[in-house]
Legacy VTK file of the C-alpha trace (Angstrom):
# vtk DataFile Version 3.0
C-alpha trace
ASCII
DATASET POLYDATA
POINTS 290 float
-21.647 -84.719 -170.531
-22.976 -83.011 -167.428
-24.919 -79.826 -168.022
-24.521 -76.977 -165.554
-27.948 -76.087 -164.213
-26.903 -73.490 -161.647
-25.156 -70.171 -162.025
-21.545 -70.208 -160.755
-20.900 -68.018 -157.719
-19.146 -64.907 -159.019
-19.758 -62.424 -156.226
-17.305 -60.355 -154.216
-16.725 -62.935 -151.493
-16.181 -65.769 -153.942
-13.607 -63.823 -155.925
-11.689 -62.752 -152.824
-11.564 -66.381 -151.697
-10.532 -67.555 -155.188
-7.693 -65.030 -155.399
-6.596 -65.848 -151.840
-6.499 -69.577 -152.615
-4.335 -69.099 -155.707
-1.664 -66.922 -154.024
1.111 -69.054 -152.476
2.729 -67.823 -149.239
6.101 -67.592 -150.991
4.717 -64.882 -153.296
4.324 -62.533 -150.341
7.528 -63.507 -148.547
5.949 -65.982 -146.114
7.532 -69.378 -145.411
5.661 -72.478 -146.529
5.363 -74.350 -143.231
5.456 -78.154 -143.281
2.077 -79.823 -142.846
0.272 -76.788 -144.214
-3.045 -77.806 -145.764
-3.853 -74.518 -147.489
-1.983 -74.018 -150.761
-2.853 -70.331 -150.840
-2.977 -67.655 -148.175
-4.833 -68.207 -144.943
-7.434 -65.637 -143.974
-5.210 -64.512 -141.109
-2.339 -63.912 -143.525
-4.496 -61.933 -145.953
-5.868 -59.857 -143.082
-2.345 -59.033 -141.906
-1.162 -58.113 -145.410
-4.227 -55.954 -146.078
-4.165 -54.268 -142.667
-7.645 -55.323 -141.563
-9.253 -57.753 -139.129
-9.695 -61.462 -139.794
-13.364 -61.101 -138.898
-13.851 -58.570 -141.690
-12.180 -60.902 -144.213
-14.536 -63.675 -143.064
-17.588 -61.413 -143.459
-16.462 -60.368 -146.944
-15.919 -63.946 -148.079
-19.212 -65.123 -146.612
-21.149 -62.302 -148.258
-22.135 -60.651 -144.980
-20.135 -57.534 -145.963
-20.694 -56.508 -149.574
-19.787 -52.813 -149.851
-16.221 -52.264 -148.641
-14.740 -48.792 -148.971
-12.375 -47.806 -151.756
-9.432 -47.871 -149.337
-10.285 -51.432 -148.281
-10.556 -52.548 -151.916
-7.206 -50.930 -152.731
-5.577 -52.720 -149.793
-7.085 -56.067 -150.808
-5.926 -55.614 -154.411
-2.359 -55.010 -153.221
-2.402 -57.880 -150.729
-3.811 -60.316 -153.302
-1.312 -59.256 -156.000
-4.081 -58.484 -158.475
-3.405 -57.285 -161.989
-4.868 -53.952 -163.075
-7.815 -55.712 -164.779
-8.462 -57.866 -161.693
-8.255 -54.823 -159.441
-10.864 -53.041 -161.572
-13.113 -56.114 -161.391
-12.794 -56.111 -157.606
-13.859 -52.459 -157.504
-16.936 -53.215 -159.616
-17.896 -56.190 -157.448
-17.734 -53.825 -154.471
-20.072 -51.447 -156.362
-17.315 -48.871 -156.775
-15.948 -47.171 -159.874
-12.419 -48.380 -160.723
-9.706 -45.702 -160.637
-9.662 -43.799 -163.915
-6.549 -43.234 -166.014
-6.758 -39.539 -165.135
-6.476 -40.154 -161.384
-3.484 -41.036 -159.222
-3.087 -44.780 -158.738
-2.053 -46.543 -155.526
-1.925 -49.945 -157.236
1.118 -52.207 -156.950
1.280 -54.711 -159.798
2.171 -58.347 -159.012
5.536 -57.891 -160.742
6.450 -54.867 -158.638
5.377 -56.697 -155.480
7.587 -59.674 -156.365
10.557 -57.349 -156.819
9.856 -55.662 -153.473
9.608 -59.019 -151.701
13.090 -59.934 -152.942
14.755 -56.797 -151.574
15.049 -58.438 -148.157
16.353 -56.121 -145.448
16.842 -53.120 -147.746
14.759 -50.162 -146.555
12.171 -49.483 -149.256
8.878 -47.607 -149.561
6.482 -46.972 -152.429
4.777 -43.622 -153.000
2.017 -42.641 -155.429
2.379 -39.776 -157.901
1.181 -37.332 -155.222
3.728 -38.669 -152.708
1.095 -40.551 -150.710
2.673 -43.548 -148.982
1.379 -46.772 -150.536
3.593 -49.387 -148.894
6.785 -49.762 -146.895
8.672 -52.752 -145.557
9.943 -53.677 -142.120
13.400 -52.198 -142.733
11.945 -48.811 -143.727
9.697 -48.695 -140.664
12.629 -49.608 -138.452
14.887 -46.937 -139.937
12.604 -43.880 -139.929
9.792 -45.020 -137.602
6.497 -46.796 -138.244
4.188 -44.433 -140.186
0.997 -46.321 -139.287
0.671 -44.258 -136.099
-0.613 -41.420 -138.306
-3.995 -41.423 -140.110
-3.737 -42.757 -143.668
-4.448 -39.420 -145.400
-1.580 -37.755 -143.541
1.078 -40.260 -144.631
2.313 -38.030 -147.401
5.931 -37.036 -148.013
4.986 -33.641 -149.458
2.923 -32.821 -146.356
5.949 -33.585 -144.221
8.160 -31.388 -146.409
5.762 -28.442 -146.353
3.715 -28.560 -143.126
0.795 -26.183 -142.732
0.571 -26.662 -138.963
2.885 -27.376 -136.055
2.065 -31.082 -135.904
4.796 -33.762 -135.967
6.081 -35.403 -139.133
4.038 -38.469 -140.038
6.505 -40.451 -142.144
9.912 -39.934 -140.540
9.494 -40.241 -136.781
13.159 -39.385 -136.154
15.063 -36.236 -137.277
16.363 -36.373 -140.842
19.006 -34.078 -142.342
19.954 -33.703 -146.009
22.960 -32.391 -147.874
20.820 -29.970 -149.906
17.339 -29.450 -148.463
16.433 -26.659 -150.880
17.162 -28.862 -153.880
14.951 -31.615 -152.479
12.146 -29.147 -151.761
12.326 -27.817 -155.309
12.308 -31.341 -156.729
9.225 -32.373 -154.725
7.252 -29.292 -155.819
8.336 -29.742 -159.417
7.330 -33.393 -159.289
3.881 -32.497 -157.939
3.378 -29.995 -160.759
4.232 -32.752 -163.224
1.638 -34.965 -161.550
-1.081 -32.319 -161.985
-0.472 -32.471 -165.725
-0.770 -36.248 -165.812
-3.736 -36.488 -163.428
-5.753 -33.286 -163.891
-8.985 -34.817 -162.519
-7.576 -36.346 -159.353
-9.385 -34.825 -156.374
-6.848 -36.028 -153.822
-3.987 -34.380 -155.695
-5.915 -31.131 -156.170
-6.794 -31.000 -152.464
-3.147 -31.585 -151.560
-1.952 -28.697 -153.737
-4.550 -26.363 -152.202
-3.506 -27.390 -148.700
0.219 -27.031 -149.299
-0.225 -23.613 -150.883
-0.679 -22.249 -147.356
2.991 -23.068 -146.742
5.200 -20.129 -147.776
8.121 -22.272 -148.971
5.801 -24.383 -151.120
4.036 -21.333 -152.569
7.361 -19.749 -153.519
8.596 -22.926 -155.206
5.260 -23.446 -156.964
5.425 -19.926 -158.386
8.650 -20.770 -160.252
6.725 -23.107 -162.586
9.370 -25.832 -162.638
8.397 -29.283 -163.964
10.599 -32.326 -163.357
10.744 -35.730 -161.709
12.052 -36.020 -158.160
15.493 -37.466 -157.485
17.176 -37.979 -154.149
20.670 -37.942 -152.731
21.923 -38.648 -149.235
20.135 -38.536 -145.877
21.196 -38.882 -142.248
18.608 -40.274 -139.837
19.185 -39.563 -136.147
17.929 -42.929 -134.907
17.140 -43.112 -131.159
18.575 -46.626 -130.767
21.709 -46.706 -132.942
22.542 -43.033 -133.439
23.058 -41.251 -136.786
22.664 -43.444 -139.882
23.741 -42.007 -143.233
22.116 -43.617 -146.261
21.994 -43.164 -150.012
18.429 -42.554 -151.164
17.524 -43.559 -154.712
14.201 -43.452 -156.540
12.959 -45.888 -159.165
9.780 -45.110 -161.106
7.108 -47.535 -162.281
6.069 -46.116 -165.629
2.571 -47.624 -165.831
1.220 -46.102 -162.622
3.844 -43.405 -161.954
4.747 -44.985 -158.622
7.958 -43.959 -156.884
9.980 -46.771 -155.316
12.326 -45.167 -152.775
15.288 -47.259 -151.634
17.705 -46.392 -148.816
21.000 -48.246 -148.608
24.474 -47.897 -147.089
27.877 -48.934 -148.509
28.613 -52.652 -147.923
30.757 -53.291 -144.863
30.315 -49.784 -143.497
29.261 -48.839 -139.982
26.113 -47.326 -141.464
25.204 -50.662 -143.061
25.541 -52.364 -139.670
23.285 -49.745 -138.093
20.807 -50.110 -140.936
20.556 -53.855 -140.320
20.023 -53.279 -136.614
17.172 -50.827 -137.183
15.446 -53.297 -139.510
15.027 -55.748 -136.645
12.649 -53.391 -134.839
10.481 -52.428 -137.793
7.019 -53.685 -138.729
5.854 -53.867 -142.368
2.853 -51.757 -143.279
0.341 -51.485 -146.112
-1.198 -48.016 -145.841
-4.415 -47.336 -147.695
-5.708 -44.427 -149.728
LINES 1 291
290 0 1 2 3 4 5 6 7 8 9 10 11 12 13 14 15 16 17 18 19 20 21 22 23 24 25 26 27 28 29 30 31 32 33 34 35 36 37 38 39 40 41 42 43 44 45 46 47 48 49 50 51 52 53 54 55 56 57 58 59 60 61 62 63 64 65 66 67 68 69 70 71 72 73 74 75 76 77 78 79 80 81 82 83 84 85 86 87 88 89 90 91 92 93 94 95 96 97 98 99 100 101 102 103 104 105 106 107 108 109 110 111 112 113 114 115 116 117 118 119 120 121 122 123 124 125 126 127 128 129 130 131 132 133 134 135 136 137 138 139 140 141 142 143 144 145 146 147 148 149 150 151 152 153 154 155 156 157 158 159 160 161 162 163 164 165 166 167 168 169 170 171 172 173 174 175 176 177 178 179 180 181 182 183 184 185 186 187 188 189 190 191 192 193 194 195 196 197 198 199 200 201 202 203 204 205 206 207 208 209 210 211 212 213 214 215 216 217 218 219 220 221 222 223 224 225 226 227 228 229 230 231 232 233 234 235 236 237 238 239 240 241 242 243 244 245 246 247 248 249 250 251 252 253 254 255 256 257 258 259 260 261 262 263 264 265 266 267 268 269 270 271 272 273 274 275 276 277 278 279 280 281 282 283 284 285 286 287 288 289
């Protein structure tokens, strides 16, 4: 029996390459092209899914980059479909502290990612407990506008609801109207208060609450002390290419990480469904980072 005389490579680059090699293209919605030699993801595919350059992936895998930022690690964990334990290991290899249970998580589990990949042309986005955008698909970007034009920290639904300056909305690039705006505002504020109870040590959430408190509408709602989860109804998006699109907006919640999966659909066979399909053709998928 052969005896191992060298220590196996277990560094950051090796693990990224190992996880990339084990993830088949079909798991992330990519076709398995004929004649493909790689059984897992190519570096170019991982780079696209993680929202970073191929050169940076190469430097990480070759050990020439060893201290990626927390946002890069979070993006890699999502793109590689890592479990919570694997994600934490990736953070430690990058010399970072894994997210604590008392902080808001941006992590998408492999199971959730598989479900999202099977939703096809349905407009869907995932938000963290503080309403920070974690991920959205091509159909979502096509319907409301690609949010990647805005800096990552500004891609927050609550910031768009309660702006503290005169800047443009960062998530919905086109005008959106609702049947009951006040009810939605109250639900968002109530949901944020609930999050502060679950994640009392999260600095990002605390900073968001302080920032939004400068908005009069937010401050008034916050003063009521309501605590509840957010639920949606119906929205009409004034799309520049196809005109008004009315959609039903529903929210599913991932209990482990308190993620909000927001889905926008239209009745089958309706004119709005046709418009929704047309807008999806122009969208680009995005994987925002923390």
